[in-house]
C-alpha positions as a Python dict, from the first residue, in 0.01 Angstrom:
ca = {
    (1, 'M'): (0, 0, 0),
    (2, 'A'): (-73, -364, 80),
    (3, 'A'): (-332, -261, 339),
    (4, 'I'): (-512, -46, 82),
    (5, 'I'): (-522, -335, -165),
    (6, 'W'): (-654, -566, 109),
    (7, 'A'): (-928, -316, 196),
    (8, 'L'): (-1032, -266, -167),
    (9, 'Q'): (-1036, -643, -229),
    (10, 'S'): (-1258, -693, 75),
    (11, 'L'): (-1492, -419, -44),
    (12, 'K'): (-1500, -565, -394),
    (13, 'E'): (-1618, -900, -257),
    (14, 'T'): (-1898, -726, -65),
    (15, 'I'): (-1996, -512, -363),
    (16, 'D'): (-2003, -815, -595),
    (17, 'R'): (-2261, -972, -363),
    (18, 'K'): (-2468, -666, -275),
    (19, 'G'): (-2431, -421, -562),
    (20, 'G'): (-2236, -99, -614),
    (21, 'I'): (-2155, 153, -345),
    (22, 'E'): (-1959, 477, -329),
    (23, 'I'): (-1618, 436, -166),
    (24, 'D'): (-1424, 712, 11),
    (25, 'L'): (-1084, 577, 108),
    (26, 'Y'): (-891, 777, 368),
    (27, 'T'): (-519, 706, 387),
    (28, 'D'): (-195, 863, 499),
    (29, 'C'): (-20, 693, 206),
    (30, 'K'): (60, 980, -30),
    (31, 'T'): (195, 731, -283),
    (32, 'A'): (-146, 565, -316),
    (33, 'V'): (-328, 896, -348),
    (34, 'D'): (-87, 1009, -622),
    (35, 'L'): (-92, 682, -820),
    (36, 'P'): (-390, 764, -1044),
    (37, 'S'): (-218, 1080, -1168),
    (38, 'R'): (105, 885, -1229),
    (39, 'R'): (-67, 594, -1402),
    (40, 'K'): (-14, 690, -1766),
    (41, 'K'): (359, 735, -1717),
    (42, 'L'): (397, 417, -1511),
    (43, 'E'): (214, 207, -1769),
    (44, 'A'): (395, 370, -2061),
    (45, 'N'): (726, 274, -1897),
    (46, 'R'): (592, -75, -1813),
    (47, 'F'): (652, -4, -1445),
    (48, 'M'): (1026, 23, -1510),
    (49, 'S'): (1256, 282, -1358),
    (50, 'K'): (1387, 530, -1613),
    (51, 'K'): (1709, 568, -1414),
    (52, 'T'): (1797, 201, -1365),
    (53, 'G'): (1592, 25, -1632),
    (54, 'R'): (1471, -220, -1366),
    (55, 'L'): (1120, -310, -1265),
    (56, 'L'): (994, -88, -983),
    (57, 'S'): (999, -265, -648),
    (58, 'N'): (621, -218, -600),
    (59, 'A'): (518, -274, -961),
    (60, 'D'): (301, -573, -870),
    (61, 'L'): (121, -374, -599),
    (62, 'Y'): (66, -82, -836),
    (63, 'Q'): (-88, -313, -1096),
    (64, 'Q'): (-319, -473, -838),
    (65, 'F'): (-416, -128, -714),
    (66, 'F'): (-501, -7, -1067),
    (67, 'Q'): (-717, -313, -1135),
    (68, 'L'): (-914, -254, -814),
    (69, 'Y'): (-924, 120, -881),
    (70, 'D'): (-1081, 54, -1222),
    (71, 'D'): (-1336, -186, -1073),
    (72, 'L'): (-1438, 23, -772),
    (73, 'H'): (-1364, 387, -863),
    (74, 'P'): (-1283, 490, -505),
    (75, 'T'): (-1230, 850, -404),
    (76, 'L'): (-884, 866, -248),
    (77, 'I'): (-845, 1116, 34),
    (78, 'W'): (-506, 1187, 188),
    (79, 'T'): (-490, 1249, 561),
    (80, 'K'): (-186, 1372, 744),
    (81, 'G'): (-24, 1080, 921),
    (82, 'H'): (296, 1059, 1116),
    (83, 'R'): (558, 1330, 1122),
    (84, 'P'): (870, 1256, 922),
    (85, 'Q'): (1147, 1147, 1155),
    (86, 'K'): (1516, 1126, 1091),
    (87, 'N'): (1564, 759, 1187),
    (88, 'Q'): (1220, 622, 1108),
    (89, 'D'): (1196, 269, 964),
}
C-alpha cells in the first residue's frame, strides 16, 4: 500500500506541473483495488474495526490513498501476483 501511495504522490507532483493525465495503476495489491468500493463503510465507521472498536492498523494509509484517489482518479487494475504460500511473511 505504501508503494502505491508513493507512486500516486510522485504522479501528482508531475501532474501539478504539467497538467492532467489519465492514470492506469497496475497492482497485485487486492486491498488497494478494493478500497474504493469499501470507502463508504470505512469512512462511516471512522476507520475503526467493528469487532474490536480500535482504529484499523492501516487507517492512515487508507486516508492518504483516498485523498490521492480523489485528486487523480486513477483506474486501478489488479494483476495476479505471487501464489499464496503457507509460511509466507
